[in-house]
N, C-alpha and C positions, 0 to 999 in steps of 0.2 A: 570520561575516558579520554586519555591523551591521544591527540592526533599524531600519526607518524611524521617525522621530520621530512620535509620535502628537500631533496638534495639538489645541489647545483654542481653539475659535472662539466668540465671542459675537456674536449679532445683537441690537442694542438698538434697539427701535422705540418711539418716544414714543406715548402713547395719545391719539388724536384731538388732535394737537398744537395746531393753530391754535385749535380750539374750546376746548381746555383752558386755553390762555393767556387767552382772552377771559373764560371763566368764573372763572378765578382773579382777574382784574383787576376784574371787575364782579360783585359779590355777587348782583345782581338776576338774573343769567343762570344761576346755579348751580342744578342740578337741572332745568333747562328744556331742551326740545328746541331745539337751536340749530344754525344753518347759517352758516358763514363763506363769503361769496361775493357780497356786494353786496345792495342793497336793492330792485332791480328784479325783473323776471320773465324777463329775457332771458339772464341769466348762468347759470353753473353753480356747483354746490356745491364749494367748495375743501376744506372739511372739515365733518364733522357730529359733534355730540356723541353720546355713547352713548345719551342720552335720545331723540335724533332717529333713531338707527339702529334703535330698536325699532319704528319706523313704516316701516322700509324705506328711509330716506333714506341715500344714500351719496355719497361724493365723486365728482366728475365727472358727477353727475346734473343735468339741467337744473332750474333753480330752479322752473320752472312745475310740473314733475312732483313735485318735493319738496313743494311747497305742496299739491298734490292729495292726496298721501299723508298729509301732516301739516298741516292748515290752521292750527293754532296755532303753527307753526314760527316761532321768532324768528330774525331775520337781522341780521348785522353785516358791514360791509365789512372786507376783510382789512387788517391793519396789518403789512405785510411788514417794515418796519424793526424792529418789535418782535420779530417771529418770528426774524429774522436775529440780533438781539442775544441772544435767549434760546438760540438754537442755538449761538452762540459759547460761551456759558457751559456748555452741555451737553458740547460737544466738549472744552472745557478739562478737565472732569471725566474724560472718557475718557483724555486724555493723562496723567493722574496714574498710570495703570496700565500703559500701553503706548504706544509711538510708532507701533505698527502699527494705525493707524485708517484705514479706508476709508469715507469718507462717501458715502452713496447719495443723500441729500437733506438738507434742513435737520433732519429729525427721525428719521433712522435711519442706522445705521452698523454695519459689521463691525469687530470687534476681535480680533486674534490675541494672546492672552495666554499663549501657550505658554512664552515666555522669562520671563514674570513670575511663574510659579507658585512658584519658589524663594523669592520675596519674600513673596507674598500667600497662599500655601498651596494654594489650589485655585481652579479657574474658578468654582465655585459661590460661594466666598467673595468673589471679585471682583465677580460679578454682584450679590450681595446688597449689597455696599458701594456700588456704582454706583447702584443703585436708591434706596438710603437717602439718598445725597448729593443726587441729583436731587430727591427729595421734600423734604429739609430745606432745601436752598439755593434751589430754584426753585418749590417748591409744586406740582410736577407729578409724574405717574407715568409709568413706562416698563415695557414688557414685554420680557423677555430670553429668548432661546433660546441654549442651550449645546450644542455638538456637536463632533464631530471635523472638520467641514468647513462651508463657507459655506451650501451648499444645505440641509442638515438644520438648521442653526442658524436660518435664516430661516423654515423651516416651523415649527420648535419655538416661535419667538417669538409665533406667531399662535394657538397651541393653548390659551392660558389668558388671553386678554385680557378686561378691562384689568388692569394691575398684576400681570401673571403672571411666573412664572419656571419654565421647563421645561428640564430637562437630558436629553439623549439621549446615551448612551454607545455605544461600538462594540458592546458586548454587548447592549444593548437596542434596537439600530437597527431590526431587523425587527419586533420586538414593538410598537414605537411606530408605525412607518411603515405596516406592512401593512394595518391596519384603516382608514386614512385614505382619503377619497374621492380619486379621481384628479385632481379639479379643483384640489387644493392644490399640484400639481406645476407649477412655472413652466415655460412652454413648451407646455403643453396648453391650447389656446384653444377658442373656441366652434365652430370648424370641425372640430376633431379629436374633441371629446368625444362627439358623436352617433355617430360611427363606432365608438368604443370601446364605447359602450352597446349597439350592435347586436351586438357580439361578446360581450356579457356581462361586460365589464371595467368594474367600478365602483370598485374599491379599488386602492391601490398594490401590495398583495400579489398581486392577480390580474394586474396589469400586469407585475409582476416575474417571475411564474412561468409565464405563458402562453407556449407555443411561439412563437418569433419568426416562424415561417412563417405563423401565423394572424394575428399582429398587423400584418403588413405591409399588409394590406388597408386598415387605418386609419392607420398611421403611415409607411408607405413606407420611404424610406431612413433615417428618423430612428428606426427601431424599436430597434436595439441601444442607441443613445444614450439613449433614453427608458427602456429597461429598466434600464440602469445607474443612471440618476437615481432611478427607483423603488426601487432597492436602496440608495439613499443614498450613491452613489459620486460624489465631486466632488473634483478635485485642484486647483482654482483657488486661488491664494494670495491673501491679503489684501493689497491694493495701496494704500498710502497715496498721497495727493495725486493723485487722478485728474484728468487734464487737462480743464479746462473747454473745451468746443467752441464754445459760443455763449451769448449773453446776450440776453434779449428782454423786452419788455413788450407786452401786448395787452389790449384791452378790448372786451367785447360791450356794445352800446348798447341801452338800453330801447326807444328809438325809432330806426328806421333813419335814418342820415345821408344827405342828398342834396346839400345846398348845398356848393359847394367851400370856402367859408369855414369851415363847421363841420368838414369833413373835415380841413382844414389845421390848425385849432385842436386837434383831437383828436390828430393826428399829432405836433404840436409837444409836447404833454404826454407822449406815449409816448416821444418821442425824449429828452426830459429825464430820464425815469425810467430808460431804458436806459443813457444816458451816465453817470448817477450810479452805477448798479450797476457799470458797467465800472470807474470810478475807485475805487469802494470795494474792488474786488478787485485793484487795482493792475495792470490789464490794458490793453492797446492792441488796437484792432480794425483789420482791413484790408478788411472787407467790410460793407456795410449792406444789409439786406433789409427790404422792406415786405410785409406779409401783408394781403390784402384778401378779406373774405368778404361776398358779396352776400346779399340777403334770401332767395334761393332756395338758399343754402348753397354756391353756386359759389365756390370759393376759388382765388385765384391768388397767386403771390409774384413779386416783382421785386427784383433785387439788382444792386448795383454795387460794384466794387472801388475802393478809395481809392488815390490816388497815394502816400500815406504813412500808416502806421498812426497812429491817434489815439485819444484818449478825450475830445476836446473836444465839448461839446454842439452848438455851432454847426455844425461840420463834419458831424456825424451828422444833425442836423436838416435842414440844407440838402440833403444827399444824399437823405434820405428824402422830402423835399418834391418834389424833381425826379422821383423815381421815381413818386410818386403822381400828379403832374401828367401825366406821360407816359401812365400807365395811364388816367387819367380822360378824356383826349382820345379814347380808343377806346371809352369807356363813359359818355358824357355822360348825366346823369340817373339813373345807377345808384343803387340804394338799398343802402347799406352797413350791415351789422349788426355787423361786427367789423373792427377795424384792429389791426395789430401792427407793431412796429419791432424788428428784431433786428440783432445784430452778430456776426460770426464772423471766422475767420482771426485768432485771438487769440494774443497773446504777452505775456509779462510786461514791464511798463514798465522802461525802463533805469534802473538805480540812479544817482542824481545824483552827479556828480563833486564833488570837494572845492571847486572854484572855480565850480561852476555856480550860476546865480541861479535859485532855484525860482520857478515861475510867471512866466517871463520874458515871455510874451505877454499881451496884454489878455484874450484868451479864457481862458487858463489861470488868470489871477488872478480873473476873474469866476466861473469854475466852482468854484475853491477856496473863494471867499467864500460862494457859494451852498451848497456842501456843508457848510460849517461852520454856517451858519444852520439848514439843515434838520436837521443832527445834533442841534442844541440845542433847536429848537422844533417839529420834526416835518416830515414830507415835504411837507405842503401849506402850509408857512409862506411859501414864496417860489416864484414862477413868472415866466417870461418873459412880456412883454406879448402876444406872438403866441399864447400859450396861453390867454389870458383872453378872455371874451366882450366 
């Protein structure tokens, strides 16, 4: 009887990616507590340097709270076009070792290197080489977890940050996982952890070995599933080219927007950003969504399907404007703290035929020219008149 193939999975996670890029590019930011996420007080932290994390600053934290914890915190606005470019270079390095790359975000991915070991020797050798190339070619650091499956590889990559490398083998699985706190296990959230604590379950080893009948009081029907995960069991394959479900852009304002003209101006800017991202990925959208959050955090979304899939800025912008106008009629005078424009029902754009004329409409030619200018001079180099004051 054939034995199942033992897989070698890497989870590569860039260290404080956005903040690290900013510190690399600006020597004045190196060694300083830094938050990427805007210069006002209404936004949230997109990324925090390790110097800022020592003060308790974390991603997704409101900037106001981050500044309370670290008054000397430096702040910079995100440069998404730069992060996407650097992410592309990182993923190109991954592809040198295996085509089995599952991107989770711009700065982390799973790699199945099982079939590559005959070429590169071992998963550890692959991880060391990837880390070295990222450092030498991009001036950045990554932490890598190596394990027989995705779950354990992801846990391992977080055990020795930053610039870490942790390998967990089938033989060392329990000795590594058992002492870890249960909060490291994906799927156990703030609602579940207090119930486990009342049962005296604080480590993965205790979760793995406690009788299921006792655990059901805290985990219910997920008990057996979570015990298998605590034991490091996971049979999910690495899946390259995860389908993108939606693309969006949103902004939290330092001062609530009330005037219709200000709302429309902000919406136009967001529509431009969303459409540009859509074209950069070679995708078309069939649905436009507008997200509106008022000053009291009441949040609504409005969406509309398109007669024909598109990536044209004007179509997306006009549809978003109609949705916003319709909502605003029901909430005149509302104070808006956040706006977002998203697109969904995505598909890859049609490959041009041999005799097709690229950019055959005025809108397509305008978008193509705008994309070229922004690619060369930056995302703020060009804006439509309706996006300006």
